[in-house]
N, C-alpha and C positions, 0 to 999 in steps of 0.2 A: 503493501499497500504504499501511495506517496508520503513522503514526509511533511512538504509542504502541503497544510489539508485546505487550506482558503486564502482569499486576500478579500479585503472592503475598502473601499472607497471612502472617506468620510467627507460627501459632497459641503458639506456643513462649514466646515471649515476654511474654504476657498472664500476671500475675500468678495464685495461684493463687483469691484474696479476688478478683479481677476478675470469674473467668469466669461467674457466676451475674449481670452487672451490664450493663446496657444500656450499648452495642449487644452485647458478647461475647455475649451470649446469645440472640441470635438464631438458630435452627436452620438458615434457609436460610445465613448467612454462614458458621457453625461448619462447615457442611458442606462449605464452597469454600474451597480453599487458591490455586490457581491460575487463572489464565483469561489464552489467549493471542485479540487481537484478531486477525481475518481479512479483516474487511472496513473502510474507512474509516467506515463508515454501521452503529452498534451499538444497540440500542434494549436498554433495559429495562422489564419490564412486569412484570403482577402485581398481587394484589388490595394497599391499604392496610394497611401495619404490615409486611409481607412483607422490608423492607429493602433495597429501591430508593433512594431518596433517600439514605440512610445511607449505601452504597455509593459513590452517586454523589458524594457528598459528601466522602468519604474521597479520591476519587480527586483531585477539583478542590483539595481542601487539599495534597495530595502533588504537583500541578502548581503551586503556590504561587501561586495564584488565592484572590478573596476569595466566599466561599461566600454572600454577600448578594447581590453580583452583579458585574458587570463583574471588574476585574482588581485593583484597586488600593483598593477602598473599606475601609477597615478597620473595620469594624462588624461587631459579633457580637451575635446574639439570645442572652439569658441559656438559653434551651431546646436552643442546639446545640452537640450534642456530637463534635469530632472527634477521640475514642478511636481509631474503627479506623484513622484516617493513621500512626497512631503504629507500626503493624505492619504497614504494604503499604510495598511494595518495588517500584516501576514498572520498565522498562526499556523502554529506547526506542532505534531506530535508523530517522533521526537524532534528537538531542533537539533541542525544540522548545521556547520560550519563549513563544511568542505566542500568544492564545486569550483564554478568558474563561467564566465559569462564569457561567450565567443561570439566577437561579430564580424563578420567574412569583410566588410569594407574595411574596416582599422587592423585587418591581418598583419598586413607590412609593417605597421609601425609598432606591433608586437614583436614581429619579429626581428626587427630593428632592435628594439630596446633590448631582447635577449642579446642580441650580438656586444651591444654595448655592455652589457652586464660580464659577459665574460672576458671582454677588453679589461674589465675590473678587478674580478675574482678567480678569471682563468675559464678552462674548458669545462670546469662540471657545471659548468651554468647550463648547460647541453644535456645535463645528463638526462632532466625529464622528458627532453626533447629527442633522442636515439642517440644522443654522444655526438650530433652533428649541427651544425646552425641551418636555420630552417628557410632559410634564404639559399642555401647551398640544393636545394630541393625545387625540384617543379612546383608551380601554385597549388594544383591538386596533392601533390605526393607529399608537400607540406602540411594541409590540411587533415591528410590521413595520419601523418606521423602525429600531429599535436592529436588528433582527437585517438588514438590508439596508446600513445604515453600519460595523456592525461587524464582519461577516464579507466581510474586504478581505484580509487578510493571512495567510501561510502559519501557523499554528496548529493547535492542538486546542481544540474547544468544546463543553462539557461543560452541557447543557440539562436544568432538570428541567422536567417538562410545560409546554413553551414554547406548545403547543395551547390553554391555560385561558381566552386572551382573544380566540382566532382563530376568525371563522367558518367555516366550511365551504370555501367560495372561497380565504378566506385560507390556509390551510393548506396547500388547493394550493399558493398563491403563495409560502408558505413551502420546500414543498419543490421549486420552483424554484430559489430562493436557495440552498438545501443543493447542488443538482446542477451548477448552474453552479461554484459553488467544490469540491466534490468532484473532477467531471470533469476539472479541470485539475492534481490531483494537490496541491494547495494547503492540505486540513484533512480532517481529522479529526474525526467526531461521535459522542459517545456522549449518548444522550436516553431519559430518562426521562417514557413518555408512557402516556395512555391511550385514544390515538386511534387508531382502526383505520385511520383515512386516511394519518397519518403512518409507522404502522410498514409500512404496504403500499411504503417506497419499494424499487424493485428491486436487488436483490445485499446489500441490508443483512442483517445478523446479528440476530438478535432473542433477549433472555434472557430468560426466563419465571421468575419469582418466586414459589414456591409455600411453603407453611408449612414446608416440610422442605426443601429444596432450590432451585438456580440451575440452568436448565440449557437448553441451544438447543431452539428449537421453530419450526415451519415457520409461514409465517403462517397458511395454511387453516388449519392447527390449532388458532388462538388462539381462545380464547372470546371476544375482542374481536373477530375477522372474522367466526363463526359465529353468534354473537348477535345483532351488528347486522345479517347477512342475512337471519337468520331473521326479526325481528322487522320490518325493512322489507316482506320478502314476505308476514307473516302476522299482520300489527299488530292485527287486530279479536279475533284470538284470546287476543292478550296482553291487551287490554281487557277479555274477557266473564272473564279470569283475575283479574287486578289491581285491576278497579273495580267490584267486586261485592262483597256482604257475608257471602256464603255460602263 
């Protein structure tokens, strides 16, 4: 069962002058007060701009993680806004402190940080990542190396688009990594993704973010599943529609 049982958003704490400002003005988030986790693996899905990453970052920050990557990288980007975390309350059973936040778009920043750390403390800085710099691997290999070496301890793992550098084959390998730890009852995963491969993980809960609300949805009901299946079965029809001037 998941360690993080639920989160509550205490909207009464938002000052009146902030209610029309980001991120408090995002309708899907405004219509969400609480969510109870019932699976060790939960996916956030939906179009860009619906608040998936914003909610994910708030959970990560509330867990005490760096949202740039890893756990202890104390770097922030100018555009990062963690205001939502200020009204978030997490409920645990039991409370776990291990884990990390992974964000695909800042993975290079994290890899460079480890290189800088290695220059200060020596090659031992690479020990948690297979013994060599993450920058000495391809982007996808770097992702898998990170996951393989950091998904080791009892903890909560919060991931933003981990599939972005992974081939379809490596996405399947990534699912195996999740399964091995999750089956031991040692891990909880909360993942924002656009990948129909990842969100097909058995027993996972899928939260769909729309322009108005956030709600659970079955895998076979997602646009990701249906559009991908329809395209693979009818790609010529799509090309006739998309690749014409009419």
